[in-house]
N, C-alpha and C positions, 0 to 999 in steps of 0.2 A: 150676141150670144149670150145664154143663158149662164150664170155662174156655174153650177153645178157641171153641165157640159164641158165649160172651159177648162174646170179641176181635173176634169176625166181626159182631156183630149192632149192637154198639156204634162200629163203625167204624174201632177201634182201628189193627187189621190187617185190610185188604180181604177176603182169601180164608181159610177154615176151613182149608185145607190147610196155607197158610203160618203161620196160627197155631198148629197141630198140630205144625209141625216147630220152630218157633221154641221150644214146652213142652219137645220129646224133646231139643233142641240145649242147655238148661240155661239159656235165656235168660231166662226168665220166673220170677218169684217171686211167693208170694201170702203174705202177712204174715211175710216173712222167710225162708220157706222155697223151695227149687225146686218146682216144680208139675208134674205132669204133665198132659197135655191133659184127662183125665177128672175132675180134680178139681171138687167141684161147689160152687159158689160161695154165698155168701152176703153180703147187704147189710152194708156196712162192712167187708167184706175190702179190703186195700191191695195193689194189683197194680204191680210194679217190672218193667218191661221194658227191654231192653237192646237195642238198635239200634248196634252197633259202637262207637262211643265216646258215643255219646249215652244217657241214662236216661230214661225217662217214667213217673212213679210215679202212679198215678190209684187214687184210693178209690170203691168200687161204693157207687151211692146207690140203683140202681133196678135189679130183675131183670124184663125184660119180653121175651116170647117174639117178638112182632112189632112192630118199630117203624119208623116213616118216617126218611129220611134225615135229613130237617130236625130229628128230634128224637131223633137218636142221643147228641147232645152232652150230655143231660138224664140219661143213666144213669149217667155217672161225673162225679167234680169231679179237678181236677189237682192235686196236691200238690208240696210240695218235700221 
């Protein structure tokens, strides 16, 4: 699954266009490397997103195409 689509479906970022822009601006890293929006994710990948001075690090646990809002948090685990 594409990185920008995953960020939207998992509800980490609300809109896919915002997720795409964050990737293009170099604020998203996957496994320690700056990632493009079209990067194909795999289970176990670690995503680091920088929001201003805050950082969010998550580990991908599941890749699903359709997820209900209540179940979106099951797609990742927040790490430190």
